[in-house]
N, C-alpha and C positions, 0 to 999 in steps of 0.2 A: 296280280300276275305281272311279271316282268318279261319283256322281250329284249334280248341282248345278243351280242356276238357270241358265237360258240367258242369254247376253249377246248383244249385237248382233254381236260378233266371231264367234260361233258360226254365224251364218246361212249363210254360203257353204257350209260343210261340211253343215249340215242340209239346205239346199236340194238338194245333190247326192244325199244319202240319200233324200230324198223323191222326186226325179226317178227314181232307180234303182228304187224301189218301184213307182212309177206305170208305168214302162216294163215291169216284170214283169207288173203287173196287165193291161196292154194286151194282152199275149200270150194271156191267157185270156178277155178280154172286149173286143171291138172297139168297144163302146159308150163306152169310156173314151177321150177325145180330148183331147190337150193343145192349149192355145192357143199362138200364137206367143209367145215369151219367157215360157214357163210358169214357169221357175225364177225369173225376175225378178219376176213377179207374185206367186209364192208367198212370195218373200223379203220383198217389200213388206208383205204381209199379216202375216207372221211378225214384222216389225219392230213392227207395231202390237200384236201379242199380248204382246210382251215388256214393254210399259208398261201393259197393261190389268189392273187389279186383280182383275177377275172371272176372269182367266185365269192358270193355272199352266203354266209352260213350263220343263221340265228337260231337260238333256242328260246323256248318259253318255259319259265319256271315259276313256281309258287312255293314259298316256304322251303326252299332248297330241293324241291322235287321237280324233275324235268317232265313237262307235260306235252311237249311237242317240239318240232324243229322244221325249218325250211332251208333249202339249198338251191341256189340259182346261179347259173353261169352266163356271162355275157358272151355272145357269139356274133359273128358278122351275119347280116341278112343273106337270104338266098340270092345268088347272082341275078342281076337284072330286075329284082322285085323289091318293093318297099316292105318293111323298113330297112334302113341301112344297118341297124344293130338290133338285136333281139335278145331277150332273156330266155333261157331254156331251164325250166324247172327240173332239177335233178331229183329232189326228194321234197315232199311235204308230208309229215306224219304227225298225228296227234294221238295222245294216249287213248286207247280203245276201251279201257277198263272203267272209265268214269266220263261223264259228260262235262265238258268245259265249254259252255256257251260262248260263241264269238271267238274261240281260240284260233281257228283256221283263218278267220277274217283278219285278226290282228297280225298273224304271220304273213298273210298275203299282203296286207297294207305295207308292212316293212319291206317286203320284196319289191313291190311297186315303187316305193319311194327310192330305194336304192337304184333300181333300173332306170327310173326317170332321170335321176341325177347323173347318170352315165350315158344318156342319149339313146337309150333302147326304146323302140316304138311298140313292142308287143312282148308278151310272154307265151312261150310255146310249152304246152303241157301234154304228156302222154297220160291218157286216162285208161285204166284197166277196162278191157272190153266187156268183161262179165261182172262188173261191180257198179251197178246203177247209182248207188249212193254217191260215189265220187263224180260220176257224170252229172248228176243233178246239182251237186255243189258248184261245179265249174260253169254250167249253164246259168245258174243263179248269179254268178259273178260277171255275166255278160259274155262268157266264152261261146264260141261257135266252132263246130268242126270245120277244118279246112281240108282235111284229107283223112284217109284211113291208112294206118301203117300195117303192112302184112309182114309176117315172118314165115319163111319157108325153110323146112328142115333140109339139111344137106346129108 
């Protein structure tokens, strides 16, 4: 398995992995609603990530097959609070059709290395409220909830 920087040619496979994950999350949370042409919109955003120096975007592949990816953005810390810089995980997705032991750990290690080299002191992750598998993964990585994010319909 190889972890490498993403290229534009990775976007179709990455968009499908993203779509598969969102489809699974929709089964546990009906508040997750896709826009028409969601994959196309996601791919357009991902194409911009690939060229943004504040963003690290890696893919994991084996024998030419994309197995997962991670995307993180460097942001300033919250005013008046430590750390001064933080990473915000935009996406981390692994292939849901097969088990790939340690894949998420490998992707997260690359994210951590990249953020540490840029002076970030923590990673902020939004964990789906109704998907305990992901919450367990992040707790297992040493993550702890700092707050709950609420969304209010308008």
